[in-house]
C-alpha positions in Angstrom: 81.7 115.7 120.0 83.8 117.2 122.7 85.9 114.0 122.9 86.3 113.9 119.1 87.3 117.6 119.1 90.2 116.9 121.5 91.2 113.8 119.6 90.1 111.3 122.3 88.3 108.9 119.9 88.4 106.1 122.4 86.3 108.1 124.8 84.0 109.1 122.0 83.3 105.4 121.2 82.7 104.6 124.8 80.0 107.3 124.9 78.6 106.1 121.5 78.5 102.5 122.8 76.4 103.7 125.7 74.0 105.5 123.4 73.6 102.3 121.4 72.8 100.3 124.5 70.2 102.9 125.6 68.7 102.9 122.1 68.3 99.1 122.1 66.8 99.1 125.6 64.2 101.7 124.8 63.4 100.2 121.4 63.7 103.7 119.9 64.8 103.8 116.3 64.3 107.6 115.9 62.3 107.1 112.7 60.1 110.1 113.7 63.1 112.4 113.3 64.2 114.2 110.1 66.0 111.8 107.9 69.5 113.2 108.6 68.9 112.7 112.3 67.5 109.2 112.2 69.3 106.4 114.0 70.6 103.8 111.4 73.2 101.4 112.8 72.1 99.3 115.8 75.5 98.0 116.6 75.2 94.8 114.6 78.4 93.2 113.3 79.4 94.2 109.7 81.7 91.2 109.3 80.8 89.1 106.3 77.7 91.1 105.6 76.2 92.9 102.6 76.4 96.4 104.1 74.3 99.3 102.9 76.0 102.7 103.6 73.5 105.5 103.7 74.7 109.0 103.0 72.1 111.2 104.8 74.2 114.2 105.7 75.9 116.8 103.5 78.1 116.3 100.4 81.2 117.2 102.4 80.4 114.6 105.0 80.0 111.9 102.4 83.3 112.9 100.7 85.1 112.9 104.1 83.8 109.6 105.4 83.7 107.5 102.2 87.4 106.8 102.8 86.1 104.2 105.3 84.6 102.1 102.5 88.0 100.5 102.1 88.5 99.3 105.7 84.8 98.3 105.8 85.3 96.2 102.6 88.1 94.4 104.4 85.6 92.8 106.8 82.3 93.0 104.8 81.1 90.8 102.0 79.9 93.7 99.9 79.7 97.5 100.3 76.8 99.3 98.7 76.6 103.1 99.0 73.3 104.8 98.8 74.6 108.2 97.9 73.6 111.7 96.8 73.1 111.6 93.0 75.6 114.5 92.5 78.3 112.3 94.1 77.6 109.0 92.4 80.3 109.3 89.7 83.0 110.2 92.2 82.0 107.7 95.0 82.1 104.8 92.5 85.9 105.5 92.2 86.5 105.1 96.0 88.3 102.0 97.1 86.1 99.5 98.8 82.9 100.5 97.0 81.3 97.6 95.2 78.2 99.5 94.1 76.7 103.0 94.4 73.0 103.7 93.9 71.3 107.1 93.9 69.8 108.3 97.2 66.1 109.2 97.2 63.3 109.6 99.7 61.9 106.1 99.4 63.5 102.8 100.3 66.8 101.6 98.7 66.2 99.3 95.7 68.9 96.8 96.7 69.2 93.7 99.0 71.4 94.1 102.1 72.0 92.5 105.5 72.9 95.5 107.7 72.8 99.2 107.1 74.8 102.1 108.6 75.1 105.9 108.0 78.4 106.9 106.4 79.4 109.0 109.4 78.8 106.1 111.7 81.6 104.0 110.0 84.3 105.7 112.1 82.6 104.4 115.3 81.7 101.0 113.9 85.3 100.4 112.7 86.7 101.8 116.0 88.9 104.3 114.2 91.6 106.2 116.2 93.4 109.4 115.1 96.4 107.3 114.1 94.4 104.8 112.1 92.4 107.2 109.9 93.1 106.3 106.3 95.0 109.4 105.0 96.3 108.2 101.7 95.3 110.7 99.0 93.9 110.9 96.5 91.1 108.5 97.4 88.6 109.9 94.9 89.4 109.9 91.2 87.3 112.1 88.9 87.1 110.9 85.3 89.6 112.6 83.0 88.5 115.2 80.5 90.3 117.9 78.5 91.6 120.6 80.9 90.7 124.3 80.5 93.4 126.9 80.6 93.7 129.0 83.7 96.5 131.2 82.4 100.0 131.8 83.9 100.9 132.7 87.5 99.9 131.1 90.7 96.2 130.1 90.4 94.3 130.0 93.7 90.7 128.8 94.0 88.5 130.5 96.6 85.3 129.8 98.5 84.2 132.3 101.2 80.6 131.5 102.0 79.3 128.2 103.4 75.8 126.9 103.8 73.3 128.7 105.9 73.0 126.2 108.8 76.1 127.8 110.4 76.8 131.3 109.1 79.8 131.6 111.4 81.8 129.6 108.8 81.4 132.3 106.1 83.8 135.2 105.5 82.6 138.6 104.3 83.7 139.1 100.6 85.7 142.3 101.3 88.1 140.3 103.4 88.7 137.8 100.6 89.2 140.6 98.1 92.4 141.5 100.0 94.0 138.2 98.6 93.7 139.5 95.1 96.3 142.2 95.9 99.1 139.7 96.5 101.5 139.9 93.6 101.6 136.9 91.3 98.3 135.5 92.6 95.3 134.9 90.3 92.1 134.2 92.1 89.4 131.8 90.7 86.1 131.5 92.4 84.5 128.1 93.0 81.8 129.8 95.1 78.2 128.7 94.5 75.0 130.0 96.0 73.9 133.7 96.6 77.5 134.8 97.2 78.4 133.9 93.6 77.2 137.4 92.6 80.0 139.0 94.5 82.8 137.4 92.4 83.4 140.7 90.5 84.0 142.5 93.8 86.8 140.1 94.7 88.6 140.5 91.4 88.3 136.8 90.6 87.3 134.8 87.6 84.3 132.6 88.0 85.1 128.9 87.4 82.3 127.5 89.6 79.9 124.7 88.5 77.2 122.6 90.1 78.8 119.5 88.7 80.9 118.0 91.5 83.0 115.9 89.2 83.8 119.0 87.1 84.6 120.9 90.3 87.0 118.2 91.2 88.7 118.4 87.8 89.0 122.2 88.2 90.5 121.9 91.7 93.2 119.6 90.3 94.2 122.3 87.8 94.6 125.0 90.5 97.8 125.5 92.5 96.0 126.0 95.8 92.5 126.1 97.3 91.7 128.7 100.0 88.3 128.1 101.4 86.0 128.0 104.4 84.5 124.9 106.0 82.4 123.6 103.1 82.2 120.7 100.6 85.1 122.2 98.5 87.5 121.8 101.4 86.7 118.1 101.7 86.8 117.6 98.0 90.2 119.3 97.7 91.6 117.2 100.6 90.2 114.0 99.1 91.9 114.7 95.8 95.2 115.4 97.5 95.2 119.0 96.4 96.9 121.8 98.5 94.2 123.4 100.5 94.1 126.1 103.2 91.1 125.9 105.4 89.8 129.0 107.2 88.0 128.2 110.4 85.9 130.2 112.9 86.8 130.1 116.6 84.2 127.5 117.5 84.6 125.2 114.5 83.1 121.8 113.9 84.4 118.8 116.0 86.2 117.2 113.1 88.8 119.9 112.8 90.4 119.0 116.3 93.2 121.4 117.1 96.4 122.7 115.5 97.5 123.9 112.1 97.3 120.5 110.4 94.3 118.1 109.8 94.2 114.5 111.0 92.0 113.9 108.0 93.8 115.4 105.0 97.6 115.5 104.7 97.6 118.3 102.1 95.5 120.6 104.3 96.8 123.6 106.3 94.5 125.2 108.9 94.1 128.9 109.7 91.9 129.6 112.8 90.3 132.6 114.3 92.0 133.6 117.6 88.7 135.0 118.8 85.1 134.8 117.5 84.3 136.9 114.4 87.9 138.0 113.9 88.4 137.2 110.2 90.8 140.1 109.8 93.7 138.3 111.5 93.0 135.1 109.6 93.1 136.9 106.3 96.2 138.7 107.3 97.9 135.3 108.1 96.7 133.9 104.7 98.1 137.0 102.9 101.4 136.7 104.7 101.7 133.1 103.8 100.8 133.7 100.1 103.4 136.5 100.0 106.0 134.1 101.5 105.1 131.4 99.0 105.3 133.9 96.2 108.8 134.9 97.3 109.8 131.2 97.5 108.6 130.6 93.9 110.4 133.7 92.5 113.7 133.0 90.8 116.7 133.9 92.9 
C-alpha cells in the first residue's frame, strides 16, 4: 500500500509476487478469513481462460476496478463478473464484460477456468500509473427521462462515508457553508444516517438507493463535491466533474497531488493536517466562487 500510495506500482507488484509465492508454499488459501479478505487469485495465467471476476469489496471498489475488464478481455477467452446485485445493470455496460451474475454467499452458478478478485486485476495485468485506462465514461447507465433540477449551477454533495473509516466524513456544518456561495444550488446524494441532516445544509434531497438512478442524477448535475465514497468513484467513472475531499491520511489509491491518476475529471482537495476540514472547505468555497465569477457574463 505504501508503494501504491507513492505511485511505485512496480515495487508493489514485486511485493505482491512475493506474497503469492509464500501463499503457494504454505498452501494457505485464507478461506477461514471473512469473505472480503479471502485470497482468490493464485497467480495462474489469465490468457485464453474463462475468467471469473469476484467483486468482494465495496461498491466503489467495484466501480473503480471494473475498468480493467477491457484489458483483461484482451487476453482472456471470456470475462464473467460476479458482482453486487445493485451494480449489475451498470457493470454489464462496461467494456470487456461478457456476462455479469449476481453475487451471493454461495458458490457462483457458472463455469470458469480461473478466478480473481476485481481489485487483484491491477496486479495480474501489471498495470503502471501511465497504463491505467482513464478513458471516461466507462460505465453507461440506461437512459430515462431526466428530472428538472432548476436553473443555476447545480452541485451534488456527499459528506458522510461508511463507518469503517469515520475520518473520511465531514461534519454537516462545514458543508452548509457551501450553500452560501452565490449562484450555487446544492443537491444531496447522501444516504445513510446523515441523510436526516439535509435540511440543515440547505440542500434538496435527490438521493436514492438505486445506483443506476444515482448515476443518471449525477449526469444531470454540473459538479459533484464529495468525500471518499462510492459516489466519488461513480462520478469519475461517468466522466462527470467531481471534487474529492480527502482527510490527511487517505486511502492508498489517491496517491498525491491535486489530480487523480484514476479519473481525469476529478480534482482533489486534501487536509493539510489531520481533522482540519475548515481549510478544505475554505478552499472549496474559494474555488466555487472563482468558478461562479468565470461563469458570470462579462
